N, CA, C and O atoms as a DFTB+ gen file, in Angstrom:
448 C
 N C O
     1  1      20.127     -25.032     -26.640
     2  2      20.447     -24.354     -25.392
     3  2      19.361     -24.692     -24.369
     4  3      18.175     -24.543     -24.664
     5  1      19.748     -25.146     -23.168
     6  2      18.749     -25.533     -22.173
     7  2      17.963     -24.324     -21.666
     8  3      18.496     -23.222     -21.532
     9  1      16.689     -24.563     -21.392
    10  2      15.819     -23.517     -20.880
    11  2      16.074     -23.338     -19.381
    12  3      16.190     -24.318     -18.645
    13  1      16.158     -22.094     -18.939
    14  2      16.407     -21.794     -17.533
    15  2      15.063     -21.518     -16.855
    16  3      14.255     -20.732     -17.351
    17  1      14.840     -22.173     -15.718
    18  2      13.580     -22.002     -14.995
    19  2      13.546     -20.652     -14.279
    20  3      14.578     -20.011     -14.082
    21  1      12.349     -20.239     -13.897
    22  2      12.183     -18.992     -13.145
    23  2      12.956     -19.073     -11.834
    24  3      13.560     -18.089     -11.406
    25  1      12.938     -20.247     -11.194
    26  2      13.663     -20.433      -9.923
    27  2      15.157     -20.222     -10.142
    28  3      15.816     -19.561      -9.340
    29  1      15.690     -20.780     -11.222
    30  2      17.120     -20.629     -11.510
    31  2      17.485     -19.173     -11.810
    32  3      18.557     -18.706     -11.425
    33  1      16.586     -18.459     -12.501
    34  2      16.830     -17.028     -12.765
    35  2      16.878     -16.248     -11.450
    36  3      17.749     -15.401     -11.251
    37  1      15.931     -16.546     -10.555
    38  2      15.908     -15.838      -9.265
    39  2      17.096     -16.233      -8.397
    40  3      17.618     -15.411      -7.644
    41  1      17.523     -17.487      -8.499
    42  2      18.719     -17.913      -7.768
    43  2      19.934     -17.129      -8.253
    44  3      20.788     -16.750      -7.451
    45  1      20.018     -16.885      -9.546
    46  2      21.120     -16.089     -10.091
    47  2      21.094     -14.675      -9.513
    48  3      22.148     -14.093      -9.255
    49  1      19.904     -14.121      -9.308
    50  2      19.772     -12.795      -8.695
    51  2      20.257     -12.856      -7.242
    52  3      20.999     -11.980      -6.796
    53  1      19.837     -13.890      -6.507
    54  2      20.279     -14.059      -5.113
    55  2      21.805     -14.176      -5.058
    56  3      22.451     -13.540      -4.225
    57  1      22.370     -14.981      -5.937
    58  2      23.826     -15.126      -5.968
    59  2      24.508     -13.797      -6.274
    60  3      25.520     -13.463      -5.659
    61  1      23.967     -13.048      -7.209
    62  2      24.538     -11.740      -7.547
    63  2      24.467     -10.796      -6.349
    64  3      25.396     -10.028      -6.100
    65  1      23.359     -10.859      -5.611
    66  2      23.214     -10.032      -4.411
    67  2      24.285     -10.394      -3.389
    68  3      24.992      -9.519      -2.889
    69  1      24.407     -11.674      -3.081
    70  2      25.393     -12.112      -2.088
    71  2      26.808     -11.757      -2.542
    72  3      27.647     -11.392      -1.719
    73  1      27.079     -11.860      -3.841
    74  2      28.407     -11.532      -4.351
    75  2      28.760     -10.063      -4.199
    76  3      29.938      -9.711      -4.257
    77  1      27.783      -9.203      -4.007
    78  2      28.038      -7.770      -3.797
    79  2      28.557      -7.500      -2.385
    80  3      29.052      -6.409      -2.101
    81  1      28.444      -8.486      -1.508
    82  2      28.843      -8.337      -0.109
    83  2      30.083      -9.189       0.133
    84  3      30.024     -10.415       0.038
    85  1      31.195      -8.553       0.442
    86  2      32.472      -9.270       0.513
    87  2      32.745      -9.948       1.857
    88  3      33.705     -10.712       1.961
    89  1      31.939      -9.696       2.882
    90  2      32.246     -10.234       4.213
    91  2      31.706     -11.643       4.454
    92  3      31.988     -12.237       5.494
    93  1      30.940     -12.185       3.517
    94  2      30.367     -13.521       3.678
    95  2      30.088     -14.105       2.309
    96  3      30.195     -13.417       1.294
    97  1      29.728     -15.385       2.288
    98  2      29.428     -16.038       1.017
    99  2      28.184     -16.900       1.150
   100  3      27.741     -17.231       2.250
   101  1      27.644     -17.249       0.011
   102  2      26.461     -18.106      -0.024
   103  2      26.833     -19.530       0.358
   104  3      27.910     -20.017       0.015
   105  1      25.941     -20.184       1.064
   106  2      26.108     -21.586       1.444
   107  2      24.877     -22.350       0.969
   108  3      23.891     -21.754       0.534
   109  1      24.947     -23.664       1.058
   110  2      23.796     -24.502       0.741
   111  2      23.656     -24.789      -0.741
   112  3      23.803     -23.897      -1.577
   113  1      23.370     -26.046      -1.058
   114  2      23.161     -26.429      -2.452
   115  2      21.682     -26.478      -2.784
   116  3      21.249     -25.900      -3.781
   117  1      20.902     -27.165      -1.955
   118  2      19.475     -27.300      -2.243
   119  2      18.661     -26.193      -1.590
   120  3      17.566     -25.880      -2.057
   121  1      19.174     -25.596      -0.521
   122  2      18.513     -24.489       0.145
   123  2      19.562     -23.383       0.357
   124  3      20.195     -23.328       1.412
   125  1      19.747     -22.510      -0.632
   126  2      20.768     -21.465      -0.524
   127  2      20.493     -20.515       0.644
   128  3      19.352     -20.129       0.898
   129  1      21.573     -20.150       1.348
   130  2      21.441     -19.261       2.499
   131  2      22.782     -18.600       2.793
   132  3      23.809     -18.971       2.224
   133  1      22.759     -17.619       3.687
   134  2      23.983     -17.049       4.243
   135  2      23.897     -17.199       5.752
   136  3      22.811     -17.185       6.332
   137  1      25.051     -17.341       6.374
   138  2      25.074     -17.432       7.833
   139  2      26.391     -16.877       8.350
   140  3      27.399     -16.841       7.644
   141  1      26.347     -16.447       9.600
   142  2      27.541     -15.956      10.287
   143  2      27.274     -16.024      11.783
   144  3      26.133     -15.886      12.226
   145  1      28.315     -16.235      12.545
   146  2      28.196     -16.217      14.000
   147  2      27.228     -17.299      14.503
   148  3      26.730     -17.217      15.626
   149  1      26.969     -18.307      13.670
   150  2      26.063     -19.381      14.057
   151  2      24.603     -19.130      13.718
   152  3      23.739     -19.914      14.110
   153  1      24.309     -18.046      12.993
   154  2      22.934     -17.679      12.647
   155  2      22.777     -17.526      11.141
   156  3      23.622     -16.919      10.483
   157  1      21.699     -18.074      10.596
   158  2      21.356     -17.766       9.210
   159  2      20.821     -16.333       9.192
   160  3      20.170     -15.897      10.142
   161  1      21.100     -15.602       8.106
   162  2      20.554     -14.250       8.020
   163  2      19.964     -13.919       6.653
   164  3      19.404     -12.838       6.472
   165  1      20.077     -14.820       5.700
   166  2      19.310     -14.689       4.466
   167  2      19.049     -16.094       3.952
   168  3      19.788     -17.035       4.240
   169  1      17.967     -16.205       3.176
   170  2      17.519     -17.521       2.739
   171  2      16.802     -17.386       1.410
   172  3      16.086     -16.412       1.177
   173  1      16.996     -18.361       0.545
   174  2      16.323     -18.418      -0.744
   175  2      15.485     -19.688      -0.744
   176  3      16.035     -20.789      -0.703
   177  1      14.153     -19.551      -0.788
   178  2      13.288     -20.724      -0.625
   179  2      12.908     -21.380      -1.949
   180  3      13.272     -20.895      -3.020
   181  1      12.176     -22.478      -1.864
   182  2      11.808     -23.235      -3.068
   183  2      10.837     -22.469      -3.956
   184  3      10.674     -22.806      -5.129
   185  1      10.184     -21.430      -3.405
   186  2       9.293     -20.586      -4.207
   187  2      10.067     -19.488      -4.943
   188  3       9.475     -18.698      -5.679
   189  1      11.389     -19.437      -4.744
   190  2      12.203     -18.428      -5.405
   191  2      12.124     -17.069      -4.733
   192  3      12.300     -16.039      -5.384
   193  1      11.858     -17.061      -3.424
   194  2      11.743     -15.814      -2.670
   195  2      12.959     -15.652      -1.757
   196  3      13.518     -16.625      -1.249
   197  1      13.344     -14.401      -1.568
   198  2      14.469     -14.084      -0.694
   199  2      13.934     -13.531       0.617
   200  3      13.053     -12.671       0.636
   201  1      14.484     -14.042       1.711
   202  2      14.169     -13.522       3.037
   203  2      15.447     -13.044       3.689
   204  3      16.492     -13.683       3.567
   205  1      15.365     -11.921       4.383
   206  2      16.518     -11.377       5.097
   207  2      16.110     -11.125       6.544
   208  3      15.017     -10.631       6.821
   209  1      17.008     -11.474       7.457
   210  2      16.751     -11.356       8.893
   211  2      17.228     -10.006       9.409
   212  3      18.311      -9.534       9.063
   213  1      16.389      -9.394      10.249
   214  2      16.730      -8.119      10.863
   215  2      16.355      -8.127      12.336
   216  3      15.638      -9.013      12.801
   217  1      16.845      -7.134      13.063
   218  2      16.383      -6.915      14.435
   219  2      14.894      -6.562      14.361
   220  3      14.397      -6.169      13.305
   221  1      14.202      -6.701      15.462
   222  2      12.757      -6.452      15.479
   223  2      12.419      -5.046      14.980
   224  3      11.490      -4.883      14.190
   225  1      13.158      -4.034      15.428
   226  2      12.890      -2.653      15.015
   227  2      13.079      -2.459      13.514
   228  3      12.229      -1.871      12.846
   229  1      14.191      -2.953      12.992
   230  2      14.471      -2.808      11.564
   231  2      13.450      -3.596      10.750
   232  3      12.984      -3.134       9.708
   233  1      13.108      -4.790      11.234
   234  2      12.122      -5.630      10.550
   235  2      10.789      -4.899      10.422
   236  3      10.215      -4.841       9.335
   237  1      10.297      -4.345      11.514
   238  2       9.008      -3.641      11.493
   239  2       9.042      -2.453      10.547
   240  3       8.088      -2.227       9.803
   241  1      10.129      -1.691      10.566
   242  2      10.251      -0.523       9.687
   243  2      10.352      -0.949       8.230
   244  3       9.751      -0.318       7.361
   245  1      11.099      -2.004       7.951
   246  2      11.252      -2.505       6.586
   247  2       9.898      -2.940       6.024
   248  3       9.562      -2.603       4.889
   249  1       9.131      -3.675       6.800
   250  2       7.806      -4.132       6.364
   251  2       6.914      -2.935       6.048
   252  3       6.195      -2.939       5.049
   253  1       6.960      -1.920       6.892
   254  2       6.153      -0.718       6.684
   255  2       6.619       0.057       5.452
   256  3       5.803       0.435       4.612
   257  1       7.923       0.292       5.344
   258  2       8.470       1.102       4.245
   259  2       8.315       0.440       2.881
   260  3       8.099       1.120       1.878
   261  1       8.426      -0.882       2.843
   262  2       8.445      -1.590       1.557
   263  2       7.169      -2.384       1.294
   264  3       7.088      -3.160       0.343
   265  1       6.177      -2.174       2.155
   266  2       4.861      -2.819       1.979
   267  2       5.011      -4.320       1.699
   268  3       4.517      -4.836       0.697
   269  1       5.698      -4.993       2.604
   270  2       5.928      -6.426       2.471
   271  2       5.462      -7.128       3.737
   272  3       4.776      -6.527       4.564
   273  1       5.823      -8.383       3.893
   274  2       5.359      -9.191       5.018
   275  2       6.525      -9.984       5.606
   276  3       7.670      -9.872       5.170
   277  1       6.190     -10.778       6.599
   278  2       7.157     -11.729       7.130
   279  2       7.453     -12.765       6.051
   280  3       6.649     -12.977       5.144
   281  1       8.587     -13.392       6.156
   282  2       9.054     -14.370       5.167
   283  2       8.624     -15.772       5.574
   284  3       8.685     -16.144       6.746
   285  1       8.190     -16.538       4.589
   286  2       7.823     -17.933       4.812
   287  2       8.724     -18.823       3.967
   288  3       9.045     -18.507       2.822
   289  1       9.114     -19.922       4.551
   290  2       9.900     -20.913       3.824
   291  2       9.358     -22.286       4.170
   292  3       9.221     -22.637       5.342
   293  1       9.053     -23.055       3.143
   294  2       8.494     -24.395       3.319
   295  2       7.263     -24.365       4.223
   296  3       7.069     -25.252       5.055
   297  1       6.436     -23.336       4.051
   298  2       5.174     -23.220       4.771
   299  2       5.269     -22.651       6.168
   300  3       4.240     -22.441       6.809
   301  1       6.453     -22.397       6.659
   302  2       6.619     -21.881       8.021
   303  2       7.058     -20.421       7.993
   304  3       7.892     -20.032       7.175
   305  1       6.491     -19.612       8.893
   306  2       6.927     -18.227       9.031
   307  2       8.295     -18.234       9.703
   308  3       8.481     -18.832      10.762
   309  1       9.233     -17.567       9.076
   310  2      10.589     -17.475       9.608
   311  2      10.670     -16.225      10.488
   312  3      10.736     -15.099       9.994
   313  1      10.664     -16.452      11.788
   314  2      10.666     -15.341      12.740
   315  2      11.904     -14.463      12.549
   316  3      13.031     -14.956      12.499
   317  1      11.675     -13.173      12.446
   318  2      12.769     -12.225      12.284
   319  2      13.126     -11.917      10.838
   320  3      13.931     -11.022      10.576
   321  1      12.539     -12.646       9.900
   322  2      12.849     -12.459       8.482
   323  2      11.741     -11.677       7.783
   324  3      10.569     -11.781       8.142
   325  1      12.129     -10.897       6.784
   326  2      11.165     -10.195       5.947
   327  2      11.274     -10.716       4.519
   328  3      12.346     -11.118       4.068
   329  1      10.161     -10.701       3.831
   330  2      10.116     -11.072       2.420
   331  2      10.599      -9.884       1.602
   332  3      10.084      -8.774       1.738
   333  1      11.585     -10.123       0.756
   334  2      12.101      -9.053      -0.107
   335  2      11.173      -8.937      -1.311
   336  3      11.009      -9.894      -2.067
   337  1      10.563      -7.757      -1.488
   338  2       9.641      -7.578      -2.621
   339  2      10.368      -7.680      -3.966
   340  3      11.536      -7.313      -4.092
   341  1       9.649      -8.182      -4.952
   342  2      10.201      -8.322      -6.312
   343  2      10.798      -7.006      -6.810
   344  3      11.847      -7.001      -7.454
   345  1      10.131      -5.897      -6.512
   346  2      10.592      -4.594      -7.014
   347  2      11.998      -4.252      -6.522
   348  3      12.725      -3.527      -7.201
   349  1      12.390      -4.761      -5.358
   350  2      13.723      -4.455      -4.821
   351  2      14.822      -5.244      -5.521
   352  3      15.998      -4.898      -5.406
   353  1      14.459      -6.292      -6.241
   354  2      15.458      -7.123      -6.915
   355  2      16.068      -6.417      -8.119
   356  3      17.047      -6.895      -8.693
   357  1      15.496      -5.285      -8.501
   358  2      16.014      -4.509      -9.628
   359  2      17.167      -3.595      -9.225
   360  3      17.871      -3.070     -10.088
   361  1      17.369      -3.398      -7.918
   362  2      18.435      -2.526      -7.430
   363  2      19.255      -3.296      -6.396
   364  3      19.087      -3.116      -5.189
   365  1      20.148      -4.158      -6.896
   366  2      20.920      -5.005      -5.991
   367  2      21.909      -4.222      -5.144
   368  3      22.252      -4.659      -4.046
   369  1      22.378      -3.074      -5.627
   370  2      23.276      -2.260      -4.809
   371  2      22.558      -1.794      -3.544
   372  3      23.117      -1.845      -2.449
   373  1      21.338      -1.346      -3.702
   374  2      20.539      -0.904      -2.556
   375  2      20.202      -2.089      -1.645
   376  3      20.278      -1.975      -0.421
   377  1      19.838      -3.205      -2.234
   378  2      19.483      -4.384      -1.457
   379  2      20.701      -4.931      -0.714
   380  3      20.560      -5.465       0.386
   381  1      21.886      -4.806      -1.292
   382  2      23.114      -5.259      -0.636
   383  2      23.355      -4.496       0.664
   384  3      23.920      -5.052       1.607
   385  1      22.942      -3.247       0.729
   386  2      23.076      -2.465       1.959
   387  2      22.253      -3.127       3.065
   388  3      22.705      -3.229       4.205
   389  1      21.044      -3.574       2.722
   390  2      20.200      -4.262       3.706
   391  2      20.799      -5.610       4.105
   392  3      20.744      -5.988       5.276
   393  1      21.367      -6.331       3.150
   394  2      21.964      -7.619       3.473
   395  2      23.172      -7.424       4.386
   396  3      23.382      -8.215       5.306
   397  1      23.963      -6.388       4.147
   398  2      25.080      -6.078       5.035
   399  2      24.579      -5.706       6.431
   400  3      25.194      -6.069       7.433
   401  1      23.474      -4.989       6.491
   402  2      22.883      -4.614       7.772
   403  2      22.436      -5.867       8.536
   404  3      22.565      -5.935       9.758
   405  1      21.919      -6.838       7.818
   406  2      21.511      -8.102       8.419
   407  2      22.725      -8.847       8.979
   408  3      22.672      -9.399      10.077
   409  1      23.803      -8.856       8.222
   410  2      25.051      -9.476       8.683
   411  2      25.521      -8.803       9.975
   412  3      25.881      -9.480      10.937
   413  1      25.514      -7.477       9.988
   414  2      25.928      -6.747      11.189
   415  2      25.062      -7.133      12.381
   416  3      25.554      -7.269      13.501
   417  1      23.757      -7.309      12.127
   418  2      22.833      -7.693      13.199
   419  2      23.224      -9.044      13.796
   420  3      23.360      -9.158      15.014
   421  1      23.407     -10.068      12.962
   422  2      23.724     -11.385      13.533
   423  2      25.101     -11.397      14.179
   424  3      25.338     -12.170      15.107
   425  1      26.005     -10.561      13.709
   426  2      27.318     -10.477      14.344
   427  2      27.241      -9.796      15.715
   428  3      28.145      -9.952      16.536
   429  1      26.169      -9.044      15.960
   430  2      25.997      -8.390      17.263
   431  2      25.396      -9.343      18.303
   432  3      25.399      -9.037      19.496
   433  1      24.885     -10.489      17.860
   434  2      24.285     -11.472      18.762
   435  2      25.388     -12.344      19.400
   436  3      26.484     -12.472      18.854
   437  1      25.077     -12.930      20.551
   438  2      26.010     -13.867      21.172
   439  2      26.227     -15.044      20.228
   440  3      25.254     -15.571      19.688
   441  1      27.468     -15.474      20.009
   442  2      27.706     -16.587      19.082
   443  2      26.977     -17.853      19.527
   444  3      26.801     -18.109      20.718
   445  1      26.563     -18.628      18.540
   446  2      25.924     -19.927      18.837
   447  2      26.987     -20.997      18.888
   448  3      26.676     -22.165      19.123
């Protein structure tokens, strides 16, 4: 039986999270992400970290409430994104609420 890498295990968690949300689906083969209305709103990076995009107010509150930081992907800070802490990956139902909130946010923006 082939050994599954830590990245692949975390990707399975990301996929399970996205599957809990029926209004959108995961895209990307080498860089998994979700997008709507012309905007990406979640991203899974090569370090196996999940970032979710929020409005500035929600982003600031999320960082404070969950003791996390801005999200980085490929060495760059992704403006508007927060790093999802490992501890939140244990409750995908709760995390799906945040991902849906992110979707609602990008749908409120002018289409690209």
